[in-house]
mmCIF file as gemmi writes it, N, C-alpha and C atoms, coordinates in Angstrom:
data_model
loop_
_atom_site.group_PDB
_atom_site.id
_atom_site.type_symbol
_atom_site.label_atom_id
_atom_site.label_alt_id
_atom_site.label_comp_id
_atom_site.label_asym_id
_atom_site.label_entity_id
_atom_site.label_seq_id
_atom_site.pdbx_PDB_ins_code
_atom_site.Cartn_x
_atom_site.Cartn_y
_atom_site.Cartn_z
_atom_site.occupancy
_atom_site.B_iso_or_equiv
_atom_site.pdbx_formal_charge
_atom_site.auth_seq_id
_atom_site.auth_asym_id
_atom_site.pdbx_PDB_model_num
ATOM 1 N N . MET Axp A 1 ? -19.445 4.204 -27.821 1 0 ? 1 A 1
ATOM 2 C CA . MET Axp A 1 ? -18.061 3.787 -27.898 1 0 ? 1 A 1
ATOM 3 C C . MET Axp A 1 ? -17.536 3.542 -26.481 1 0 ? 1 A 1
ATOM 4 N N . PRO Axp A 2 ? -17.047 2.334 -26.17 1 0 ? 2 A 1
ATOM 5 C CA . PRO Axp A 2 ? -16.563 2.04 -24.825 1 0 ? 2 A 1
ATOM 6 C C . PRO Axp A 2 ? -15.278 2.801 -24.509 1 0 ? 2 A 1
ATOM 7 N N . ALA Axp A 3 ? -15.094 3.072 -23.213 1 0 ? 3 A 1
ATOM 8 C CA . ALA Axp A 3 ? -13.88 3.768 -22.768 1 0 ? 3 A 1
ATOM 9 C C . ALA Axp A 3 ? -12.665 2.877 -22.994 1 0 ? 3 A 1
ATOM 10 N N . ARG Axp A 4 ? -11.539 3.515 -23.29 1 0 ? 4 A 1
ATOM 11 C CA . ARG Axp A 4 ? -10.287 2.769 -23.443 1 0 ? 4 A 1
ATOM 12 C C . ARG Axp A 4 ? -9.851 2.254 -22.078 1 0 ? 4 A 1
ATOM 13 N N . THR Axp A 5 ? -9.052 1.217 -22.084 1 0 ? 5 A 1
ATOM 14 C CA . THR Axp A 5 ? -8.496 0.698 -20.843 1 0 ? 5 A 1
ATOM 15 C C . THR Axp A 5 ? -7.007 0.982 -20.835 1 0 ? 5 A 1
ATOM 16 N N . THR Axp A 6 ? -6.557 1.626 -19.779 1 0 ? 6 A 1
ATOM 17 C CA . THR Axp A 6 ? -5.149 1.931 -19.614 1 0 ? 6 A 1
ATOM 18 C C . THR Axp A 6 ? -4.553 0.891 -18.678 1 0 ? 6 A 1
ATOM 19 N N . LEU Axp A 7 ? -3.364 0.408 -19.011 1 0 ? 7 A 1
ATOM 20 C CA . LEU Axp A 7 ? -2.707 -0.627 -18.214 1 0 ? 7 A 1
ATOM 21 C C . LEU Axp A 7 ? -1.497 -0.044 -17.502 1 0 ? 7 A 1
ATOM 22 N N . ASP Axp A 8 ? -1.197 -0.604 -16.312 1 0 ? 8 A 1
ATOM 23 C CA . ASP Axp A 8 ? 0.027 -0.208 -15.62 1 0 ? 8 A 1
ATOM 24 C C . ASP Axp A 8 ? 1.199 -1.014 -16.175 1 0 ? 8 A 1
ATOM 25 N N . ARG Axp A 9 ? 2.381 -0.847 -15.593 1 0 ? 9 A 1
ATOM 26 C CA . ARG Axp A 9 ? 3.579 -1.525 -16.108 1 0 ? 9 A 1
ATOM 27 C C . ARG Axp A 9 ? 3.511 -3.041 -15.991 1 0 ? 9 A 1
ATOM 28 N N . LEU Axp A 10 ? 2.631 -3.545 -15.146 1 0 ? 10 A 1
ATOM 29 C CA . LEU Axp A 10 ? 2.475 -4.994 -14.994 1 0 ? 10 A 1
ATOM 30 C C . LEU Axp A 10 ? 1.308 -5.538 -15.809 1 0 ? 10 A 1
ATOM 31 N N . GLY Axp A 11 ? 0.724 -4.674 -16.641 1 0 ? 11 A 1
ATOM 32 C CA . GLY Axp A 11 ? -0.362 -5.116 -17.512 1 0 ? 11 A 1
ATOM 33 C C . GLY Axp A 11 ? -1.722 -5.142 -16.854 1 0 ? 11 A 1
ATOM 34 N N . ARG Axp A 12 ? -1.849 -4.581 -15.649 1 0 ? 12 A 1
ATOM 35 C CA . ARG Axp A 12 ? -3.131 -4.561 -14.945 1 0 ? 12 A 1
ATOM 36 C C . ARG Axp A 12 ? -3.918 -3.324 -15.367 1 0 ? 12 A 1
ATOM 37 N N . PRO Axp A 13 ? -5.236 -3.46 -15.5 1 0 ? 13 A 1
ATOM 38 C CA . PRO Axp A 13 ? -6.042 -2.296 -15.869 1 0 ? 13 A 1
ATOM 39 C C . PRO Axp A 13 ? -6.095 -1.278 -14.726 1 0 ? 13 A 1
ATOM 40 N N . LEU Axp A 14 ? -5.99 -0.002 -15.084 1 0 ? 14 A 1
ATOM 41 C CA . LEU Axp A 14 ? -6.113 1.066 -14.096 1 0 ? 14 A 1
ATOM 42 C C . LEU Axp A 14 ? -7.586 1.433 -13.999 1 0 ? 14 A 1
ATOM 43 N N . ARG Axp A 15 ? -8.215 1.055 -12.906 1 0 ? 15 A 1
ATOM 44 C CA . ARG Axp A 15 ? -9.645 1.284 -12.739 1 0 ? 15 A 1
ATOM 45 C C . ARG Axp A 15 ? -9.957 2.279 -11.638 1 0 ? 15 A 1
ATOM 46 N N . ASP Axp A 16 ? -9.04 2.434 -10.683 1 0 ? 16 A 1
ATOM 47 C CA . ASP Axp A 16 ? -9.264 3.303 -9.531 1 0 ? 16 A 1
ATOM 48 C C . ASP Axp A 16 ? -8.248 4.434 -9.526 1 0 ? 16 A 1
ATOM 49 N N . LEU Axp A 17 ? -8.688 5.609 -9.082 1 0 ? 17 A 1
ATOM 50 C CA . LEU Axp A 17 ? -7.808 6.768 -8.999 1 0 ? 17 A 1
ATOM 51 C C . LEU Axp A 17 ? -8.081 7.502 -7.7 1 0 ? 17 A 1
ATOM 52 N N . ARG Axp A 18 ? -7.024 7.832 -6.981 1 0 ? 18 A 1
ATOM 53 C CA . ARG Axp A 18 ? -7.129 8.679 -5.798 1 0 ? 18 A 1
ATOM 54 C C . ARG Axp A 18 ? -6.616 10.055 -6.174 1 0 ? 18 A 1
ATOM 55 N N . ILE Axp A 19 ? -7.379 11.074 -5.83 1 0 ? 19 A 1
ATOM 56 C CA . ILE Axp A 19 ? -6.96 12.448 -6.05 1 0 ? 19 A 1
ATOM 57 C C . ILE Axp A 19 ? -6.968 13.134 -4.695 1 0 ? 19 A 1
ATOM 58 N N . SER Axp A 20 ? -5.807 13.589 -4.271 1 0 ? 20 A 1
ATOM 59 C CA . SER Axp A 20 ? -5.719 14.302 -3.006 1 0 ? 20 A 1
ATOM 60 C C . SER Axp A 20 ? -6.036 15.766 -3.236 1 0 ? 20 A 1
ATOM 61 N N . VAL Axp A 21 ? -6.942 16.305 -2.437 1 0 ? 21 A 1
ATOM 62 C CA . VAL Axp A 21 ? -7.339 17.697 -2.601 1 0 ? 21 A 1
ATOM 63 C C . VAL Axp A 21 ? -6.445 18.642 -1.808 1 0 ? 21 A 1
ATOM 64 N N . THR Axp A 22 ? -5.506 18.084 -1.052 1 0 ? 22 A 1
ATOM 65 C CA . THR Axp A 22 ? -4.547 18.882 -0.294 1 0 ? 22 A 1
ATOM 66 C C . THR Axp A 22 ? -3.295 18.058 -0.071 1 0 ? 22 A 1
ATOM 67 N N . ASP Axp A 23 ? -2.19 18.7 0.213 1 0 ? 23 A 1
ATOM 68 C CA . ASP Axp A 23 ? -0.981 17.948 0.555 1 0 ? 23 A 1
ATOM 69 C C . ASP Axp A 23 ? -0.752 17.961 2.061 1 0 ? 23 A 1
ATOM 70 N N . ARG Axp A 24 ? -1.712 18.448 2.822 1 0 ? 24 A 1
ATOM 71 C CA . ARG Axp A 24 ? -1.58 18.561 4.279 1 0 ? 24 A 1
ATOM 72 C C . ARG Axp A 24 ? -2.471 17.568 5.02 1 0 ? 24 A 1
ATOM 73 N N . CYS Axp A 25 ? -2.628 16.399 4.479 1 0 ? 25 A 1
ATOM 74 C CA . CYS Axp A 25 ? -3.465 15.373 5.09 1 0 ? 25 A 1
ATOM 75 C C . CYS Axp A 25 ? -3.045 15.146 6.54 1 0 ? 25 A 1
ATOM 76 N N . ASN Axp A 26 ? -4.021 15.026 7.413 1 0 ? 26 A 1
ATOM 77 C CA . ASN Axp A 26 ? -3.713 14.836 8.823 1 0 ? 26 A 1
ATOM 78 C C . ASN Axp A 26 ? -3.63 13.364 9.231 1 0 ? 26 A 1
ATOM 79 N N . PHE Axp A 27 ? -3.781 12.447 8.311 1 0 ? 27 A 1
ATOM 80 C CA . PHE Axp A 27 ? -3.719 11.031 8.646 1 0 ? 27 A 1
ATOM 81 C C . PHE Axp A 27 ? -2.297 10.474 8.679 1 0 ? 27 A 1
ATOM 82 N N . ARG Axp A 28 ? -1.428 10.955 7.805 1 0 ? 28 A 1
ATOM 83 C CA . ARG Axp A 28 ? -0.056 10.473 7.708 1 0 ? 28 A 1
ATOM 84 C C . ARG Axp A 28 ? 0.006 8.955 7.474 1 0 ? 28 A 1
ATOM 85 N N . CYS Axp A 29 ? -0.769 8.481 6.529 1 0 ? 29 A 1
ATOM 86 C CA . CYS Axp A 29 ? -0.744 7.055 6.19 1 0 ? 29 A 1
ATOM 87 C C . CYS Axp A 29 ? 0.676 6.668 5.778 1 0 ? 29 A 1
ATOM 88 N N . THR Axp A 30 ? 1.111 5.496 6.198 1 0 ? 30 A 1
ATOM 89 C CA . THR Axp A 30 ? 2.484 5.077 5.927 1 0 ? 30 A 1
ATOM 90 C C . THR Axp A 30 ? 2.757 4.869 4.444 1 0 ? 30 A 1
ATOM 91 N N . TYR Axp A 31 ? 1.728 4.588 3.653 1 0 ? 31 A 1
ATOM 92 C CA . TYR Axp A 31 ? 1.957 4.342 2.228 1 0 ? 31 A 1
ATOM 93 C C . TYR Axp A 31 ? 2.034 5.617 1.408 1 0 ? 31 A 1
ATOM 94 N N . CYS Axp A 32 ? 1.498 6.729 1.899 1 0 ? 32 A 1
ATOM 95 C CA . CYS Axp A 32 ? 1.563 7.944 1.077 1 0 ? 32 A 1
ATOM 96 C C . CYS Axp A 32 ? 2.243 9.124 1.778 1 0 ? 32 A 1
ATOM 97 N N . MET Axp A 33 ? 2.338 9.114 3.093 1 0 ? 33 A 1
ATOM 98 C CA . MET Axp A 33 ? 2.961 10.24 3.802 1 0 ? 33 A 1
ATOM 99 C C . MET Axp A 33 ? 3.762 9.741 5.007 1 0 ? 33 A 1
ATOM 100 N N . PRO Axp A 34 ? 4.791 8.926 4.787 1 0 ? 34 A 1
ATOM 101 C CA . PRO Axp A 34 ? 5.563 8.403 5.922 1 0 ? 34 A 1
ATOM 102 C C . PRO Axp A 34 ? 6.262 9.526 6.692 1 0 ? 34 A 1
ATOM 103 N N . ARG Axp A 35 ? 6.302 9.397 8.013 1 0 ? 35 A 1
ATOM 104 C CA . ARG Axp A 35 ? 6.883 10.421 8.879 1 0 ? 35 A 1
ATOM 105 C C . ARG Axp A 35 ? 8.341 10.723 8.556 1 0 ? 35 A 1
ATOM 106 N N . GLU Axp A 36 ? 9.092 9.709 8.117 1 0 ? 36 A 1
ATOM 107 C CA . GLU Axp A 36 ? 10.509 9.954 7.824 1 0 ? 36 A 1
ATOM 108 C C . GLU Axp A 36 ? 10.716 10.901 6.643 1 0 ? 36 A 1
ATOM 109 N N . ILE Axp A 37 ? 9.715 11.076 5.818 1 0 ? 37 A 1
ATOM 110 C CA . ILE Axp A 37 ? 9.79 12.023 4.706 1 0 ? 37 A 1
ATOM 111 C C . ILE Axp A 37 ? 9.007 13.291 5.041 1 0 ? 37 A 1
ATOM 112 N N . TYR Axp A 38 ? 7.815 13.125 5.577 1 0 ? 38 A 1
ATOM 113 C CA . TYR Axp A 38 ? 6.918 14.25 5.834 1 0 ? 38 A 1
ATOM 114 C C . TYR Axp A 38 ? 6.912 14.617 7.32 1 0 ? 38 A 1
ATOM 115 N N . GLY Axp A 39 ? 8.077 14.881 7.861 1 0 ? 39 A 1
ATOM 116 C CA . GLY Axp A 39 ? 8.204 15.261 9.264 1 0 ? 39 A 1
ATOM 117 C C . GLY Axp A 39 ? 7.955 16.737 9.481 1 0 ? 39 A 1
ATOM 118 N N . ALA Axp A 40 ? 8.32 17.227 10.659 1 0 ? 40 A 1
ATOM 119 C CA . ALA Axp A 40 ? 8.067 18.614 11.055 1 0 ? 40 A 1
ATOM 120 C C . ALA Axp A 40 ? 8.766 19.615 10.134 1 0 ? 40 A 1
ATOM 121 N N . ALA Axp A 41 ? 9.876 19.235 9.519 1 0 ? 41 A 1
ATOM 122 C CA . ALA Axp A 41 ? 10.636 20.164 8.68 1 0 ? 41 A 1
ATOM 123 C C . ALA Axp A 41 ? 10.161 20.175 7.221 1 0 ? 41 A 1
ATOM 124 N N . PHE Axp A 42 ? 9.241 19.291 6.856 1 0 ? 42 A 1
ATOM 125 C CA . PHE Axp A 42 ? 8.793 19.225 5.462 1 0 ? 42 A 1
ATOM 126 C C . PHE Axp A 42 ? 8.048 20.496 5.089 1 0 ? 42 A 1
ATOM 127 N N . ARG Axp A 43 ? 8.356 21.008 3.907 1 0 ? 43 A 1
ATOM 128 C CA . ARG Axp A 43 ? 7.693 22.224 3.422 1 0 ? 43 A 1
ATOM 129 C C . ARG Axp A 43 ? 6.571 21.832 2.453 1 0 ? 43 A 1
ATOM 130 N N . PHE Axp A 44 ? 5.359 22.056 2.882 1 0 ? 44 A 1
ATOM 131 C CA . PHE Axp A 44 ? 4.205 21.747 2.05 1 0 ? 44 A 1
ATOM 132 C C . PHE Axp A 44 ? 4.025 22.816 0.975 1 0 ? 44 A 1
ATOM 133 N N . LEU Axp A 45 ? 3.187 22.515 -0.005 1 0 ? 45 A 1
ATOM 134 C CA . LEU Axp A 45 ? 2.934 23.446 -1.096 1 0 ? 45 A 1
ATOM 135 C C . LEU Axp A 45 ? 2.196 24.685 -0.602 1 0 ? 45 A 1
ATOM 136 N N . PRO Axp A 46 ? 2.526 25.836 -1.187 1 0 ? 46 A 1
ATOM 137 C CA . PRO Axp A 46 ? 1.683 26.998 -0.912 1 0 ? 46 A 1
ATOM 138 C C . PRO Axp A 46 ? 0.308 26.771 -1.544 1 0 ? 46 A 1
ATOM 139 N N . HIS Axp A 47 ? -0.708 27.345 -0.961 1 0 ? 47 A 1
ATOM 140 C CA . HIS Axp A 47 ? -2.074 27.114 -1.424 1 0 ? 47 A 1
ATOM 141 C C . HIS Axp A 47 ? -2.233 27.372 -2.929 1 0 ? 47 A 1
ATOM 142 N N . GLU Axp A 48 ? -1.573 28.396 -3.439 1 0 ? 48 A 1
ATOM 143 C CA . GLU Axp A 48 ? -1.742 28.739 -4.855 1 0 ? 48 A 1
ATOM 144 C C . GLU Axp A 48 ? -1.156 27.684 -5.796 1 0 ? 48 A 1
ATOM 145 N N . ASP Axp A 49 ? -0.36 26.742 -5.285 1 0 ? 49 A 1
ATOM 146 C CA . ASP Axp A 49 ? 0.205 25.682 -6.114 1 0 ? 49 A 1
ATOM 147 C C . ASP Axp A 49 ? -0.639 24.408 -6.121 1 0 ? 49 A 1
ATOM 148 N N . LEU Axp A 50 ? -1.666 24.337 -5.286 1 0 ? 50 A 1
ATOM 149 C CA . LEU Axp A 50 ? -2.556 23.175 -5.289 1 0 ? 50 A 1
ATOM 150 C C . LEU Axp A 50 ? -3.408 23.202 -6.557 1 0 ? 50 A 1
ATOM 151 N N . LEU Axp A 51 ? -3.839 22.022 -6.997 1 0 ? 51 A 1
ATOM 152 C CA . LEU Axp A 51 ? -4.755 21.973 -8.133 1 0 ? 51 A 1
ATOM 153 C C . LEU Axp A 51 ? -6.047 22.69 -7.777 1 0 ? 51 A 1
ATOM 154 N N . THR Axp A 52 ? -6.572 23.454 -8.71 1 0 ? 52 A 1
ATOM 155 C CA . THR Axp A 52 ? -7.876 24.079 -8.5 1 0 ? 52 A 1
ATOM 156 C C . THR Axp A 52 ? -8.949 23.006 -8.657 1 0 ? 52 A 1
ATOM 157 N N . PHE Axp A 53 ? -10.162 23.326 -8.219 1 0 ? 53 A 1
ATOM 158 C CA . PHE Axp A 53 ? -11.254 22.377 -8.4 1 0 ? 53 A 1
ATOM 159 C C . PHE Axp A 53 ? -11.499 22.121 -9.887 1 0 ? 53 A 1
ATOM 160 N N . GLU Axp A 54 ? -11.325 23.134 -10.709 1 0 ? 54 A 1
ATOM 161 C CA . GLU Axp A 54 ? -11.494 22.959 -12.152 1 0 ? 54 A 1
ATOM 162 C C . GLU Axp A 54 ? -10.436 22.001 -12.711 1 0 ? 54 A 1
ATOM 163 N N . GLU Axp A 55 ? -9.201 22.108 -12.235 1 0 ? 55 A 1
ATOM 164 C CA . GLU Axp A 55 ? -8.138 21.205 -12.689 1 0 ? 55 A 1
ATOM 165 C C . GLU Axp A 55 ? -8.394 19.78 -12.214 1 0 ? 55 A 1
ATOM 166 N N . ILE Axp A 56 ? -8.881 19.626 -10.996 1 0 ? 56 A 1
ATOM 167 C CA . ILE Axp A 56 ? -9.202 18.287 -10.48 1 0 ? 56 A 1
ATOM 168 C C . ILE Axp A 56 ? -10.317 17.671 -11.319 1 0 ? 56 A 1
ATOM 169 N N . THR Axp A 57 ? -11.326 18.456 -11.64 1 0 ? 57 A 1
ATOM 170 C CA . THR Axp A 57 ? -12.431 17.962 -12.47 1 0 ? 57 A 1
ATOM 171 C C . THR Axp A 57 ? -11.934 17.546 -13.848 1 0 ? 57 A 1
ATOM 172 N N . ARG Axp A 58 ? -11.071 18.341 -14.448 1 0 ? 58 A 1
ATOM 173 C CA . ARG Axp A 58 ? -10.513 18.014 -15.764 1 0 ? 58 A 1
ATOM 174 C C . ARG Axp A 58 ? -9.712 16.712 -15.697 1 0 ? 58 A 1
ATOM 175 N N . LEU Axp A 59 ? -8.894 16.562 -14.662 1 0 ? 59 A 1
ATOM 176 C CA . LEU Axp A 59 ? -8.109 15.349 -14.47 1 0 ? 59 A 1
ATOM 177 C C . LEU Axp A 59 ? -9.015 14.129 -14.309 1 0 ? 59 A 1
ATOM 178 N N . ALA Axp A 60 ? -10.056 14.263 -13.509 1 0 ? 60 A 1
ATOM 179 C CA . ALA Axp A 60 ? -10.984 13.151 -13.289 1 0 ? 60 A 1
ATOM 180 C C . ALA Axp A 60 ? -11.674 12.737 -14.584 1 0 ? 60 A 1
ATOM 181 N N . ARG Axp A 61 ? -12.111 13.704 -15.365 1 0 ? 61 A 1
ATOM 182 C CA . ARG Axp A 61 ? -12.77 13.388 -16.642 1 0 ? 61 A 1
ATOM 183 C C . ARG Axp A 61 ? -11.814 12.695 -17.603 1 0 ? 61 A 1
ATOM 184 N N . ALA Axp A 62 ? -10.564 13.146 -17.632 1 0 ? 62 A 1
ATOM 185 C CA . ALA Axp A 62 ? -9.571 12.505 -18.5 1 0 ? 62 A 1
ATOM 186 C C . ALA Axp A 62 ? -9.328 11.065 -18.053 1 0 ? 62 A 1
ATOM 187 N N . ALA Axp A 63 ? -9.247 10.838 -16.752 1 0 ? 63 A 1
ATOM 188 C CA . ALA Axp A 63 ? -9.026 9.488 -16.237 1 0 ? 63 A 1
ATOM 189 C C . ALA Axp A 63 ? -10.193 8.573 -16.586 1 0 ? 63 A 1
ATOM 190 N N . VAL Axp A 64 ? -11.412 9.072 -16.466 1 0 ? 64 A 1
ATOM 191 C CA . VAL Axp A 64 ? -12.587 8.277 -16.824 1 0 ? 64 A 1
ATOM 192 C C . VAL Axp A 64 ? -12.541 7.906 -18.306 1 0 ? 64 A 1
ATOM 193 N N . SER Axp A 65 ? -12.11 8.825 -19.147 1 0 ? 65 A 1
ATOM 194 C CA . SER Axp A 65 ? -12.033 8.52 -20.581 1 0 ? 65 A 1
ATOM 195 C C . SER Axp A 65 ? -10.987 7.453 -20.884 1 0 ? 65 A 1
ATOM 196 N N . LEU Axp A 66 ? -10.064 7.231 -19.942 1 0 ? 66 A 1
ATOM 197 C CA . LEU Axp A 66 ? -9.032 6.202 -20.112 1 0 ? 66 A 1
ATOM 198 C C . LEU Axp A 66 ? -9.386 4.9 -19.398 1 0 ? 66 A 1
ATOM 199 N N . GLY Axp A 67 ? -10.606 4.806 -18.87 1 0 ? 67 A 1
ATOM 200 C CA . GLY Axp A 67 ? -11.064 3.557 -18.286 1 0 ? 67 A 1
ATOM 201 C C . GLY Axp A 67 ? -11.211 3.532 -16.778 1 0 ? 67 A 1
ATOM 202 N N . VAL Axp A 68 ? -10.868 4.619 -16.091 1 0 ? 68 A 1
ATOM 203 C CA . VAL Axp A 68 ? -11.027 4.659 -14.636 1 0 ? 68 A 1
ATOM 204 C C . VAL Axp A 68 ? -12.512 4.675 -14.304 1 0 ? 68 A 1
ATOM 205 N N . GLY Axp A 69 ? -12.923 3.826 -13.359 1 0 ? 69 A 1
ATOM 206 C CA . GLY Axp A 69 ? -14.322 3.738 -12.977 1 0 ? 69 A 1
ATOM 207 C C . GLY Axp A 69 ? -14.61 4.209 -11.575 1 0 ? 69 A 1
ATOM 208 N N . LYS Axp A 70 ? -13.567 4.34 -10.747 1 0 ? 70 A 1
ATOM 209 C CA . LYS Axp A 70 ? -13.763 4.774 -9.368 1 0 ? 70 A 1
ATOM 210 C C . LYS Axp A 70 ? -12.741 5.86 -9.039 1 0 ? 70 A 1
ATOM 211 N N . ILE Axp A 71 ? -13.243 6.992 -8.556 1 0 ? 71 A 1
ATOM 212 C CA . ILE Axp A 71 ? -12.369 8.089 -8.15 1 0 ? 71 A 1
ATOM 213 C C . ILE Axp A 71 ? -12.623 8.369 -6.679 1 0 ? 71 A 1
ATOM 214 N N . ARG Axp A 72 ? -11.55 8.415 -5.899 1 0 ? 72 A 1
ATOM 215 C CA . ARG Axp A 72 ? -11.654 8.726 -4.477 1 0 ? 72 A 1
ATOM 216 C C . ARG Axp A 72 ? -10.96 10.053 -4.217 1 0 ? 72 A 1
ATOM 217 N N . LEU Axp A 73 ? -11.661 10.936 -3.564 1 0 ? 73 A 1
ATOM 218 C CA . LEU Axp A 73 ? -11.054 12.186 -3.128 1 0 ? 73 A 1
ATOM 219 C C . LEU Axp A 73 ? -10.461 11.962 -1.751 1 0 ? 73 A 1
ATOM 220 N N . THR Axp A 74 ? -9.198 12.312 -1.58 1 0 ? 74 A 1
ATOM 221 C CA . THR Axp A 74 ? -8.519 12.097 -0.312 1 0 ? 74 A 1
ATOM 222 C C . THR Axp A 74 ? -7.963 13.414 0.205 1 0 ? 74 A 1
ATOM 223 N N . GLY Axp A 75 ? -7.467 13.385 1.432 1 0 ? 75 A 1
ATOM 224 C CA . GLY Axp A 75 ? -6.858 14.58 1.983 1 0 ? 75 A 1
ATOM 225 C C . GLY Axp A 75 ? -7.152 14.812 3.447 1 0 ? 75 A 1
ATOM 226 N N . GLY Axp A 76 ? -7.42 13.77 4.202 1 0 ? 76 A 1
ATOM 227 C CA . GLY Axp A 76 ? -7.603 13.922 5.639 1 0 ? 76 A 1
ATOM 228 C C . GLY Axp A 76 ? -9.049 13.768 6.059 1 0 ? 76 A 1
ATOM 229 N N . GLU Axp A 77 ? -9.234 13.676 7.349 1 0 ? 77 A 1
ATOM 230 C CA . GLU Axp A 77 ? -10.583 13.524 7.886 1 0 ? 77 A 1
ATOM 231 C C . GLU Axp A 77 ? -10.737 14.447 9.065 1 0 ? 77 A 1
ATOM 232 N N . PRO Axp A 78 ? -11.59 15.419 9.053 1 0 ? 78 A 1
ATOM 233 C CA . PRO Axp A 78 ? -12.393 15.723 7.875 1 0 ? 78 A 1
ATOM 234 C C . PRO Axp A 78 ? -11.513 16.311 6.781 1 0 ? 78 A 1
ATOM 235 N N . LEU Axp A 79 ? -11.977 16.275 5.576 1 0 ? 79 A 1
ATOM 236 C CA . LEU Axp A 79 ? -11.167 16.828 4.486 1 0 ? 79 A 1
ATOM 237 C C . LEU Axp A 79 ? -10.778 18.263 4.821 1 0 ? 79 A 1
ATOM 238 N N . LEU Axp A 80 ? -9.521 18.57 4.611 1 0 ? 80 A 1
ATOM 239 C CA . LEU Axp A 80 ? -8.959 19.828 5.061 1 0 ? 80 A 1
ATOM 240 C C . LEU Axp A 80 ? -9.071 20.965 4.049 1 0 ? 80 A 1
ATOM 241 N N . ARG Axp A 81 ? -9.592 20.715 2.911 1 0 ? 81 A 1
ATOM 242 C CA . ARG Axp A 81 ? -9.671 21.748 1.867 1 0 ? 81 A 1
ATOM 243 C C . ARG Axp A 81 ? -10.986 22.502 1.989 1 0 ? 81 A 1
ATOM 244 N N . ARG Axp A 82 ? -10.891 23.798 2.074 1 0 ? 82 A 1
ATOM 245 C CA . ARG Axp A 82 ? -12.081 24.645 2.194 1 0 ? 82 A 1
ATOM 246 C C . ARG Axp A 82 ? -12.984 24.473 0.97 1 0 ? 82 A 1
ATOM 247 N N . ASP Axp A 83 ? -14.283 24.412 1.211 1 0 ? 83 A 1
ATOM 248 C CA . ASP Axp A 83 ? -15.316 24.335 0.165 1 0 ? 83 A 1
ATOM 249 C C . ASP Axp A 83 ? -15.248 23.056 -0.665 1 0 ? 83 A 1
ATOM 250 N N . VAL Axp A 84 ? -14.662 21.998 -0.104 1 0 ? 84 A 1
ATOM 251 C CA . VAL Axp A 84 ? -14.531 20.748 -0.875 1 0 ? 84 A 1
ATOM 252 C C . VAL Axp A 84 ? -15.9 20.202 -1.292 1 0 ? 84 A 1
ATOM 253 N N . GLU Axp A 85 ? -16.94 20.538 -0.559 1 0 ? 85 A 1
ATOM 254 C CA . GLU Axp A 85 ? -18.279 20.048 -0.924 1 0 ? 85 A 1
ATOM 255 C C . GLU Axp A 85 ? -18.706 20.573 -2.297 1 0 ? 85 A 1
ATOM 256 N N . LEU Axp A 86 ? -18.17 21.705 -2.715 1 0 ? 86 A 1
ATOM 257 C CA . LEU Axp A 86 ? -18.468 22.231 -4.046 1 0 ? 86 A 1
ATOM 258 C C . LEU Axp A 86 ? -17.851 21.351 -5.133 1 0 ? 86 A 1
ATOM 259 N N . LEU Axp A 87 ? -16.681 20.808 -4.857 1 0 ? 87 A 1
ATOM 260 C CA . LEU Axp A 87 ? -16.024 19.892 -5.794 1 0 ? 87 A 1
ATOM 261 C C . LEU Axp A 87 ? -16.799 18.59 -5.888 1 0 ? 87 A 1
ATOM 262 N N . VAL Axp A 88 ? -17.17 18.062 -4.739 1 0 ? 88 A 1
ATOM 263 C CA . VAL Axp A 88 ? -17.881 16.775 -4.698 1 0 ? 88 A 1
ATOM 264 C C . VAL Axp A 88 ? -19.197 16.89 -5.455 1 0 ? 88 A 1
């Protein structure tokens, strides 16, 4: 049975998904972490509020069942989340 295809509001298929493994990315890309929002005073999530590796895996599997074919793990370079190689 082929995977379902999920469409965005413009009718485009959702094929790619980015999952950030931390909210403390050190890149500060303008499209996801602009300085005017994520400046020195921004309060990041406490570690216990981040998705667990099990939750990330569950989310990824659900996305694949909806037609996602590419998943990218993001969160800085090098990735800032301890033991991320276990998730990968």
